[in-house]
N, C-alpha and C positions, 0 to 999 in steps of 0.2 A: 506634642503630637509625635507619635512613634510610627515608624514604617516597618512592616514585617516583610521579610524577604522569603519567597517560596512558602508562604503560609506559615510563618514562624510559630504561631501559637497552635496551629492545627485546625483552627476554626475557619480560616479563609480558604479561598480556592487555590489550588496548586497550579502553577503555570505549566510545568512539564508533565504532570500526571505520571510520575514514576519513571520517566526516561532518564538515562544517564547522560552526562555531558559528552559532546563529540570529541573523541580523543585520537582519531585517525589523522595521520600526517599525509598530506598530498605530496607525493614525490615526483609527480610529472614535471613540474617546472625545474626541479633539481636535475632530473635525467636529461631534459632538453638542454640545459646549460652545459652539462658534462659532455654531451654529444657534440655541441658546437665547439667547445674547447678542444675536443679530440680531433675534429676535422681541421681546426686552425693549426694545431701542432703538427698534424700529419703533413699539411701542405707547406709549412715553413721549416720543417726539420732539415731538408736538403739544402736550404739556403745558409744554414749555420755552418756548414763545412767550408773548407778552403775553396776558393773560386775555380782553380784549375784542377781537373780530376787526373791524378797521377797515382798509379798503384806502385808504391815503392817496395823494394825487396825486403825480406825479413831476415834479421840477424839475431844472434843470441844476446849481444850486448848493445845497448843504446844509451848514449849519454843523456843524463837528466837535465842538463842545462839547456834552456831555451832562450837564447839571447835575441835581442832585436837586431837581426843582421839582414843584409840583402840575400835574397833567395833566387837562384837561377833554376828555372823549371824546364825540363826536357820532356815533352809529351811523346806518347807512343807514335804519333804521326810525324814526329821530327820537329815540332814547333819549339822555339826557344823564347823564353820569357824571363825578364828580370823583374822580380816580384810578380806583378800581374800584367805587366806591359810587354808586348812583343818587341823583341830586339833582333837586329841582324848580328850574326856572329862576327862580322868584320868590324862592327862598331862597339862590340862588347868591351874590349880592352880600354878604349878611350872613355866610355861611360863609367866603367868601374874606377879608373884612375881619377876622373874628375869628381864623381859623387861619393865614392866609398874608399878613398885613399887610406891605406893602413888597416882597414877592417877585414876580418875574415868573411868568407862567403859560404853559404850553404848551397850545395848542388843537390837538387831533387829530381831524379830521373825515374821514369816509369820502367818497371822491370821488363816490359816488352820492347823497350827502346833499343834500337841497334847500337852497337858499341862505337861505331864511327862518329856519330854526333857527340857522344859523351867524351871520346878521346879528343875531339877538336876543341870542345869547351875547356877541358882540363889543360890542354896545351896553351890556349889563350890565357887562362888564369895563371899558369906557371910563368908565361912570358911577362905578365903584369906583376909578378911576384906577390900574389895574393894567396893567403892561407885558405885552404879548401876544407870544408866539412861536408861529408856525404850524409844525406838524410836516409835513414832506414827505419824499418818498423820492427818492434820486438816480436819474436816468435811466441805464439801461444802454446800452452801445454797440449791443447787439442790438436794443433798442427803437428807436433812431435809424434803423437800416437798414430796418426794416419800414415806416416812414412814407413 
């Protein structure tokens, strides 16, 4: 017994009566998924940045080495943080001596920060005989053209 598909011999009835196969792709589910992913990335993009918002000054030369070192953050409002934990400047020397003896420290100060808190932190670090690395941001070529 043989089975003819779509009227194989021409004598039987045709199932589709001359219509072609459906070849359109439904892109609606694809667009839905892309839009959901876009919303997720837009909402989580700011979380991927460093926790404390500091606008560091720009310089021509920035060191490429990024060692895992303690970071002292000075905010525009005058807040002092060791890594992401708030600290008192009077306790800074003791904390650095106990936790980070012999390690260099990064100082990351907002460009709008007053000079007095920066000088006080640098004085404490010098008193503790700790090597200081200042964090800066490289200048873009677009920034050079604007000046």
